[in-house]
Phi, psi and omega in degrees: 000122180268184187295318182294316178297322179295317179296317180295316180297318179295319179296319179295316178298315179296320177294320177297317178296319177298314179297318179297318178296317179297316179297318178297316178298316181296315179296316179298318179296319180292323181286326184261006180291132180255120181275169179296325179294323176295320179295319179293325177294319177295320177297318177297319179294320179295319178294319178296320178296318178298315178298320180294321178294320177296319178296319178298315180296320178295320179295320178296318179295317179295320178297319179295316178299315180297318179297316178297318179297314180295323178296318179295317179295322178295317178298318179296317179294322178295320178295317178297319178297317179297317179295320179294320179294321177296318177297320178295319178298317179297318179296320178295319178297316178297318179298318180295319177296318178296319178298316179297317179297314179295320179296319178293322179294317179294322180289325180289326180275343183274000000 
């Protein structure tokens, strides 16, 4: 192989490498190209995600309010139950005292 053949072979190899690089760049560019419709679709998805996050935050706030309200109502109901149970104990004590009194009166008259 003389000098001219070597230069021609090297030029062909370099041109082939250039063509391969250009083709690779073109294919990569075509595959990763984002069209306007894709961008508008991404914008729509971002807006939908934002709306969903706002709805989630609103639902969490409503859940917290409802939970606080129910907790307050439960505490109130427990306090009422405690007062009712105390009243029932007192009524039972009074009833027992009346029964004893009536029993003593009946025994005393008999």
